[in-house]
Each structure stands twice: as C-alpha cells, then as structure tokens.
N, C-alpha and C positions, 0 to 999 in steps of 0.2 A: 578739752570738756568730752565726755560723753554725752548720748543723746538724759540716761538718767540725771550728770550731772547738769545738769541746764535746766532740767523742770523740778529737780530738787531746790536750789535757784532759787525757779518760781517761784517757787510752793508754798518757801519762806518769807517769802514777801507779801505775799499773798496774805498769809496764815499773820503776818505785817499789820495790813493794809488790816483783815477783819479786825482784830484782836488792838487799831485803834482806834477804829470808827465804831465801835464798842463800848471802849472801855476812856481814849485819851481822847473823843475830839469833841467833845462834849463840856471838859475841861475847863479844854487848849485854847475855844472859841469864845467862851465863858472870862479868863483872863483874857484876851488881849486882841478878841473882838476880831469879828470874819474880818473883813481887811484886812486887817498886817497879820495877821496867818497866811491867808491866801503869798503874799508879798518875802515873807520869812517860808514861807513854805518852796517858792518858789528860787527863792537867794539862794536855800542850804544846796534845793537839790541839783542846782542846778552849777554851786563848786562841789560836789561832790561826781556833776555827771563830767567835769571839767579837770576832776585829780584824778577818778580814779585808773583809768587809760595810762596815765605819769606814771603815779604812783608801779602799778604791774610791771611793769617797763622799764622800771631802776630797776624793782628786786628782781629781775629777770634777769636784768644783765648784771646785779651784784651777783647770777647764781642759787638766789632761793630752785628749788626744783615745783613744782608746777603744780604740783598735786602734794604738797605742805600742808600743813593747818593755819600757818599768815595766812599765803595763799587762798585757801577755802576764804578766812576770817576775811579775809578784804575784798574777794567776792561776796558769801550771805551780804555783811555787815551795810556794802554800798548797792545790795540789789535793792536788800529790807527799807534801809531808809531813802531809796526816792520811790519806792511803789510808795507806802508807808505814807511821806513828802505827795506826789506827783501824785499819789489815788486821793490824797484824804481833801488837794486843789476840787475835785470832781464833784468830794459831797459837798463844798465850800459855798460853788458858784450854786447846786443844786438850793442850800436851805438857804443864799441871798434874793435864788427867784421864789424860791416859797411867798420871804417874807415879803417881797414885792410884792405876789401875786398878791394873798393875800391883804392888802391895802387899797386892791380894786374894790368899784361896788360890783359886780362881780365877780369874787374872789375864787367864793365856793364852788361853786362852776366850774372856772376854768382851772380850778389847784388841782384835778385830776391833771388835764391838759397840759398844764406843763411839769409834771413829774412824769 
C-alpha cells in the first residue's frame, strides 16, 4: 500500500465517523442507550480488529491479489467499522460526562471545563 492508499483509507474512516456522528449517533443512543451503545461498539470493533488481519492473511494465502477489489473492500470496510465504532465511543463518553456534569449544582460553570 502506498501513502496515498493509506491516506484514502483513513479518509474513508473519517468521513464515516463524521457521518455517523451527525446522522446516526443520536438515533442509536436513543434506541439502545449510551452504556449499551458503548459496550456493543467495543465488542464489534474488537471482533473486527482480531478478524481483519486473519481474513486478509487467508485471502493472500488463497492467491487474492493485494490490489484487488476484494482486498480494498475488506480494508475500507474494516477501517470504516473501526473508525465509526471507536470514534463514536469518544462521543458517547463526552455525552455521558456532560450529562453527569449537568446534574451538579455548579454544572453550568463546569460544563465548559468538562468539554
């Protein structure tokens, strides 16, 4: 992979995370709750982190070309899932901290510090 390939992979992950943060996070958090969303995200992301290199190694061993569409889809897909889920967890933690700080008597004053 060239530096341009690596950069485009991270760009796909970044666009996915921004899209999820703007369009999907609030819906997901309302449906399953913040804690459950955080746990589910970690479980799925960890599974992808452990599975991706093994699937890629098996594909290379089976003769799949490194620059093939299949490898690119696998690579971009793994990056997208990991970026969305782990990046979304930072948003989840920030929302939980903000909710906690808002319950304090001095919440209005320390909310800026919490962010």
